[in-house]
TORPA-4810 file (N, C-alpha, C, O; in nm, 3 decimals):
<nodes>
NODE_1_1.216_0.936_-1.242_1.106_0.984_-1.177_0.985_0.905_-1.180_0.935_0.868_-1.286_Q
NODE_2_0.937_0.879_-1.065_0.797_0.813_-1.055_0.691_0.887_-0.976_0.707_0.915_-0.857_V
NODE_3_0.585_0.917_-1.043_0.456_0.968_-0.968_0.351_0.873_-0.938_0.309_0.800_-1.027_Q
NODE_4_0.308_0.869_-0.826_0.211_0.766_-0.765_0.080_0.860_-0.731_0.080_0.980_-0.700_L
NODE_5_-0.024_0.775_-0.744_-0.163_0.830_-0.728_-0.231_0.714_-0.670_-0.243_0.611_-0.736_V
NODE_6_-0.278_0.723_-0.545_-0.344_0.620_-0.486_-0.501_0.656_-0.510_-0.542_0.769_-0.534_E
NODE_7_-0.577_0.545_-0.500_-0.737_0.550_-0.512_-0.787_0.428_-0.442_-0.714_0.334_-0.412_S
NODE_8_-0.933_0.437_-0.414_-0.995_0.334_-0.361_-1.015_0.329_-0.203_-1.061_0.230_-0.146_G
NODE_9_-0.978_0.443_-0.141_-1.016_0.448_0.004_-1.180_0.474_0.000_-1.258_0.475_-0.096_G
NODE_10_-1.201_0.494_0.142_-1.347_0.518_0.167_-1.379_0.474_0.297_-1.292_0.443_0.379_G
NODE_11_-1.514_0.470_0.322_-1.572_0.427_0.454_-1.631_0.296_0.444_-1.717_0.274_0.359_L
NODE_12_-1.589_0.202_0.528_-1.648_0.066_0.531_-1.675_0.016_0.663_-1.609_0.058_0.757_V
NODE_13_-1.759_-0.064_0.678_-1.783_-0.104_0.813_-1.707_-0.229_0.848_-1.676_-0.313_0.764_Q
NODE_14_-1.678_-0.238_0.981_-1.578_-0.344_1.023_-1.618_-0.499_0.970_-1.732_-0.544_0.975_A
NODE_15_-1.522_-0.556_0.928_-1.549_-0.685_0.877_-1.572_-0.687_0.705_-1.594_-0.784_0.632_G
NODE_16_-1.560_-0.563_0.675_-1.556_-0.532_0.515_-1.434_-0.533_0.444_-1.328_-0.545_0.506_G
NODE_17_-1.437_-0.520_0.305_-1.315_-0.532_0.245_-1.299_-0.392_0.151_-1.400_-0.330_0.116_S
NODE_18_-1.183_-0.353_0.118_-1.155_-0.232_0.035_-1.037_-0.282_-0.066_-0.957_-0.365_-0.024_L
NODE_19_-1.028_-0.236_-0.190_-0.914_-0.280_-0.259_-0.870_-0.135_-0.297_-0.948_-0.061_-0.355_R
NODE_20_-0.736_-0.093_-0.262_-0.662_0.019_-0.288_-0.581_0.003_-0.420_-0.528_-0.104_-0.449_L
NODE_21_-0.576_0.093_-0.482_-0.488_0.101_-0.603_-0.404_0.215_-0.621_-0.437_0.328_-0.587_S
NODE_22_-0.286_0.184_-0.680_-0.175_0.278_-0.682_-0.130_0.300_-0.837_-0.072_0.213_-0.901_C
NODE_23_-0.157_0.401_-0.879_-0.105_0.414_-1.022_0.014_0.471_-1.043_0.024_0.579_-0.985_A
NODE_24_0.115_0.435_-1.109_0.225_0.499_-1.136_0.259_0.540_-1.258_0.246_0.457_-1.349_A
NODE_25_0.305_0.662_-1.287_0.359_0.740_-1.421_0.519_0.702_-1.429_0.587_0.692_-1.326_S
NODE_26_0.571_0.684_-1.556_0.712_0.675_-1.571_0.730_0.532_-1.609_0.676_0.442_-1.545_G
NODE_27_0.811_0.509_-1.719_0.864_0.390_-1.769_0.934_0.310_-1.685_0.949_0.198_-1.734_R
NODE_28_0.993_0.326_-1.556_1.082_0.253_-1.497_0.995_0.181_-1.369_1.050_0.123_-1.276_T
NODE_29_0.856_0.197_-1.385_0.785_0.142_-1.265_0.823_-0.004_-1.247_0.836_-0.042_-1.131_F
NODE_30_0.840_-0.085_-1.339_0.872_-0.224_-1.317_0.994_-0.245_-1.265_1.022_-0.362_-1.237_S
NODE_31_1.085_-0.148_-1.243_1.220_-0.165_-1.178_1.204_-0.156_-1.032_1.295_-0.199_-0.962_S
NODE_32_1.103_-0.107_-0.981_1.086_-0.047_-0.839_1.012_-0.166_-0.751_0.919_-0.230_-0.799_Y
NODE_33_1.054_-0.186_-0.643_0.986_-0.254_-0.546_0.864_-0.150_-0.491_0.879_-0.028_-0.492_A
NODE_34_0.756_-0.208_-0.448_0.636_-0.112_-0.424_0.600_-0.159_-0.285_0.600_-0.275_-0.243_M
NODE_35_0.567_-0.039_-0.215_0.526_-0.065_-0.046_0.401_0.009_-0.031_0.368_0.109_-0.095_G
NODE_36_0.336_-0.046_0.057_0.221_0.036_0.129_0.248_0.055_0.272_0.285_-0.040_0.342_W
NODE_37_0.229_0.182_0.320_0.225_0.223_0.446_0.116_0.287_0.487_0.037_0.331_0.403_F
NODE_38_0.094_0.302_0.621_-0.026_0.373_0.674_0.012_0.469_0.797_0.115_0.457_0.863_R
NODE_39_-0.082_0.561_0.818_-0.054_0.650_0.918_-0.196_0.693_0.982_-0.282_0.756_0.921_Q
NODE_40_-0.204_0.655_1.096_-0.323_0.708_1.167_-0.316_0.823_1.245_-0.204_0.859_1.281_A
NODE_41_-0.428_0.898_1.282_-0.402_1.005_1.347_-0.333_0.990_1.478_-0.360_0.906_1.564_P
NODE_42_-0.218_1.102_1.484_-0.143_1.086_1.642_-0.030_0.979_1.616_0.051_0.973_1.708_G
NODE_43_-0.009_0.898_1.517_0.059_0.792_1.529_0.163_0.799_1.404_0.141_0.858_1.299_K
NODE_44_0.277_0.727_1.438_0.391_0.716_1.323_0.335_0.654_1.203_0.237_0.579_1.215_E
NODE_45_0.390_0.678_1.082_0.363_0.616_0.980_0.421_0.456_0.986_0.533_0.441_1.035_R
NODE_46_0.355_0.349_0.944_0.381_0.246_0.970_0.390_0.139_0.840_0.306_0.153_0.751_E
NODE_47_0.478_0.047_0.831_0.473_-0.033_0.729_0.359_-0.136_0.727_0.330_-0.189_0.834_F
NODE_48_0.282_-0.174_0.599_0.193_-0.270_0.569_0.253_-0.377_0.491_0.280_-0.484_0.547_V
NODE_49_0.274_-0.360_0.375_0.344_-0.469_0.300_0.416_-0.410_0.183_0.416_-0.290_0.156_T
NODE_50_0.480_-0.506_0.115_0.574_-0.467_0.005_0.582_-0.563_-0.092_0.554_-0.680_-0.063_A
NODE_51_0.624_-0.526_-0.228_0.632_-0.640_-0.310_0.731_-0.607_-0.405_0.742_-0.492_-0.447_I
NODE_52_0.819_-0.719_-0.450_0.928_-0.697_-0.534_0.898_-0.658_-0.679_0.785_-0.678_-0.724_S
NODE_53_1.004_-0.598_-0.761_0.969_-0.552_-0.896_0.903_-0.635_-0.958_0.809_-0.587_-1.021_W
NODE_54_0.920_-0.767_-0.967_0.862_-0.865_-1.038_0.727_-0.936_-0.999_0.653_-1.003_-1.072_S
NODE_55_0.713_-0.902_-0.856_0.589_-0.945_-0.800_0.604_-1.084_-0.741_0.508_-1.140_-0.690_G
NODE_56_0.720_-1.140_-0.748_0.742_-1.272_-0.707_0.764_-1.278_-0.547_0.742_-1.384_-0.488_G
NODE_57_0.800_-1.182_-0.491_0.823_-1.183_-0.342_0.746_-1.086_-0.277_0.750_-0.972_-0.324_T
NODE_58_0.681_-1.107_-0.184_0.584_-1.024_-0.110_0.640_-1.030_0.050_0.706_-1.124_0.094_T
NODE_59_0.600_-0.907_0.129_0.649_-0.892_0.254_0.549_-0.848_0.332_0.497_-0.745_0.287_Y
NODE_60_0.497_-0.893_0.446_0.404_-0.824_0.522_0.436_-0.802_0.667_0.494_-0.887_0.734_Y
NODE_61_0.399_-0.688_0.714_0.393_-0.660_0.883_0.303_-0.788_0.929_0.201_-0.824_0.869_A
NODE_62_0.355_-0.848_1.041_0.291_-0.958_1.112_0.140_-0.938_1.128_0.065_-1.033_1.110_D
NODE_63_0.100_-0.833_1.158_-0.023_-0.807_1.209_-0.126_-0.808_1.085_-0.248_-0.821_1.099_S
NODE_64_-0.064_-0.793_0.966_-0.144_-0.792_0.839_-0.162_-0.901_0.762_-0.239_-0.907_0.666_R
NODE_65_-0.078_-1.004_0.812_-0.064_-1.119_0.718_-0.217_-1.198_0.744_-0.282_-1.202_0.849_K
NODE_66_-0.245_-1.255_0.620_-0.373_-1.322_0.605_-0.488_-1.237_0.591_-0.593_-1.294_0.563_G
NODE_67_-0.488_-1.105_0.606_-0.614_-1.016_0.576_-0.587_-0.941_0.471_-0.683_-0.904_0.403_R
NODE_68_-0.454_-0.902_0.435_-0.430_-0.797_0.329_-0.332_-0.885_0.234_-0.259_-0.975_0.276_F
NODE_69_-0.343_-0.844_0.100_-0.291_-0.901_-0.002_-0.239_-0.792_-0.095_-0.321_-0.714_-0.143_T
NODE_70_-0.109_-0.780_-0.124_-0.049_-0.695_-0.233_-0.034_-0.765_-0.345_-0.008_-0.885_-0.338_I
NODE_71_-0.047_-0.699_-0.469_0.002_-0.748_-0.602_0.031_-0.630_-0.691_0.011_-0.513_-0.655_S
NODE_72_0.073_-0.661_-0.793_0.106_-0.564_-0.895_0.077_-0.607_-1.043_0.075_-0.726_-1.078_R
NODE_73_0.057_-0.503_-1.126_0.032_-0.539_-1.258_0.129_-0.444_-1.348_0.093_-0.331_-1.382_D
NODE_74_0.253_-0.498_-1.384_0.337_-0.392_-1.458_0.310_-0.352_-1.575_0.365_-0.252_-1.622_N
NODE_75_0.213_-0.430_-1.648_0.172_-0.377_-1.784_0.082_-0.248_-1.766_0.070_-0.161_-1.852_A
NODE_76_0.024_-0.248_-1.650_-0.079_-0.139_-1.608_-0.020_-0.029_-1.500_-0.080_0.066_-1.450_K
NODE_77_0.116_-0.069_-1.481_0.185_0.034_-1.390_0.105_0.072_-1.269_0.094_0.187_-1.226_N
NODE_78_0.042_-0.052_-1.213_-0.029_-0.029_-1.078_-0.009_-0.141_-0.979_0.012_-0.258_-1.009_T
NODE_79_-0.016_-0.094_-0.868_0.008_-0.197_-0.749_-0.125_-0.186_-0.666_-0.188_-0.081_-0.650_V
NODE_80_-0.152_-0.293_-0.622_-0.301_-0.309_-0.552_-0.284_-0.353_-0.401_-0.183_-0.412_-0.363_Y
NODE_81_-0.377_-0.325_-0.324_-0.370_-0.372_-0.157_-0.525_-0.407_-0.154_-0.621_-0.330_-0.163_L
NODE_82_-0.523_-0.528_-0.141_-0.666_-0.594_-0.111_-0.659_-0.603_0.026_-0.564_-0.660_0.081_Q
NODE_83_-0.765_-0.544_0.097_-0.794_-0.549_0.248_-0.904_-0.622_0.284_-1.009_-0.572_0.245_M
NODE_84_-0.916_-0.728_0.350_-1.034_-0.811_0.399_-1.037_-0.799_0.555_-0.938_-0.772_0.624_N
NODE_85_-1.154_-0.822_0.599_-1.190_-0.832_0.760_-1.126_-0.707_0.827_-1.048_-0.708_0.922_S
NODE_86_-1.173_-0.601_0.762_-1.123_-0.479_0.816_-1.164_-0.460_0.949_-1.272_-0.501_0.992_L
NODE_87_-1.078_-0.399_1.017_-1.108_-0.343_1.175_-1.099_-0.204_1.192_-1.033_-0.138_1.111_K
NODE_88_-1.161_-0.147_1.293_-1.140_-0.023_1.309_-1.011_0.019_1.323_-0.987_0.131_1.279_P
NODE_89_-0.921_-0.042_1.373_-0.795_0.012_1.397_-0.704_0.008_1.269_-0.588_0.049_1.265_E
NODE_90_-0.774_-0.049_1.161_-0.730_-0.025_1.045_-0.743_0.120_0.967_-0.695_0.152_0.859_D
NODE_91_-0.819_0.192_1.054_-0.841_0.318_0.999_-0.704_0.415_0.989_-0.633_0.425_1.089_T
NODE_92_-0.676_0.472_0.891_-0.550_0.561_0.847_-0.553_0.617_0.712_-0.637_0.584_0.628_A
NODE_93_-0.473_0.690_0.697_-0.422_0.730_0.557_-0.336_0.624_0.485_-0.241_0.592_0.557_V
NODE_94_-0.338_0.575_0.397_-0.272_0.474_0.324_-0.191_0.539_0.208_-0.246_0.618_0.132_Y
NODE_95_-0.057_0.504_0.195_0.024_0.559_0.118_0.098_0.454_0.028_0.154_0.362_0.087_Y
NODE_96_0.103_0.458_-0.097_0.195_0.362_-0.165_0.340_0.458_-0.200_0.351_0.581_-0.199_C
NODE_97_0.438_0.360_-0.229_0.578_0.432_-0.221_0.644_0.327_-0.305_0.604_0.211_-0.312_A
NODE_98_0.759_0.378_-0.376_0.854_0.307_-0.483_0.997_0.313_-0.408_1.045_0.411_-0.351_A
NODE_99_1.052_0.183_-0.422_1.192_0.169_-0.365_1.261_0.092_-0.458_1.206_0.012_-0.533_S
NODE_100_1.404_0.118_-0.455_1.495_0.015_-0.530_1.519_-0.099_-0.462_1.584_-0.187_-0.518_R
NODE_101_1.473_-0.119_-0.332_1.495_-0.219_-0.240_1.364_-0.285_-0.195_1.266_-0.212_-0.181_L
NODE_102_1.355_-0.389_-0.175_1.216_-0.448_-0.099_1.248_-0.442_0.035_1.335_-0.514_0.085_L
NODE_103_1.169_-0.343_0.108_1.214_-0.317_0.254_1.083_-0.274_0.333_0.977_-0.241_0.280_S
NODE_104_1.104_-0.279_0.451_0.974_-0.231_0.544_1.020_-0.095_0.613_0.955_-0.050_0.707_D
NODE_105_1.144_-0.024_0.561_1.199_0.098_0.623_1.169_0.187_0.532_1.215_0.185_0.418_Y
NODE_106_1.065_0.298_0.590_1.024_0.390_0.511_1.124_0.497_0.434_1.097_0.549_0.326_A
NODE_107_1.231_0.517_0.504_1.340_0.606_0.442_1.395_0.539_0.330_1.463_0.606_0.252_P
NODE_108_1.377_0.409_0.306_1.444_0.354_0.175_1.351_0.373_0.059_1.386_0.329_-0.051_S
NODE_109_1.234_0.436_0.070_1.142_0.460_-0.030_1.176_0.602_-0.091_1.200_0.702_-0.023_Y
NODE_110_1.176_0.598_-0.216_1.221_0.734_-0.301_1.102_0.813_-0.340_1.113_0.936_-0.343_D
NODE_111_0.998_0.761_-0.367_0.864_0.814_-0.411_0.776_0.765_-0.321_0.783_0.655_-0.265_Y
NODE_112_0.671_0.867_-0.304_0.554_0.846_-0.232_0.415_0.912_-0.306_0.426_0.999_-0.392_W
NODE_113_0.312_0.871_-0.271_0.192_0.916_-0.340_0.145_1.003_-0.218_0.214_1.017_-0.117_G
NODE_114_0.023_1.061_-0.237_-0.038_1.167_-0.166_-0.129_1.083_-0.059_-0.163_1.139_0.045_Q
NODE_115_-0.155_0.990_-0.077_-0.228_0.882_0.031_-0.374_0.889_-0.002_-0.417_0.982_-0.071_G
NODE_116_-0.459_0.787_0.050_-0.608_0.782_0.042_-0.647_0.711_0.166_-0.599_0.607_0.211_T
NODE_117_-0.752_0.795_0.219_-0.816_0.778_0.345_-0.896_0.633_0.353_-0.976_0.599_0.265_Q
NODE_118_-0.869_0.561_0.455_-0.957_0.438_0.473_-0.999_0.459_0.623_-0.920_0.478_0.715_V
NODE_119_-1.135_0.453_0.635_-1.203_0.474_0.769_-1.298_0.341_0.769_-1.381_0.315_0.683_T
NODE_120_-1.267_0.257_0.894_-1.353_0.146_0.894_-1.423_0.170_1.048_-1.360_0.180_1.153_V
NODE_121_-1.563_0.176_1.032_-1.643_0.196_1.158_-1.683_0.069_1.228_-1.679_-0.038_1.169_S
NODE_122_-1.719_0.078_1.346_-1.745_-0.030_1.423_-1.890_-0.066_1.430_-1.926_-0.162_1.497_S
</nodes>
């Protein structure tokens, strides 16, 4: 069982940066790939990025490459999402999730956090 709690969301101006954190409970955190997804109002949840259990492999949705960076610290049971050059269209609730597979497919994730709101003003 893995419990996930996101933090770090907030209101930022376009062009600004935010770093989201996702703290996991449970001793098996390091055996899971971790992903970030987001959901804007009226839209489906979409994949942002994912990282392998070791941190050695990362996977980004094309539109987020170069602006977003995922990382993890298994000693702290935490995964991070650094977001730079934010745009109003990045406004969404951001969720972290844990999966046995490195994947961009939401149903493959077994555990989800409650989400954190990111709002980018123009």
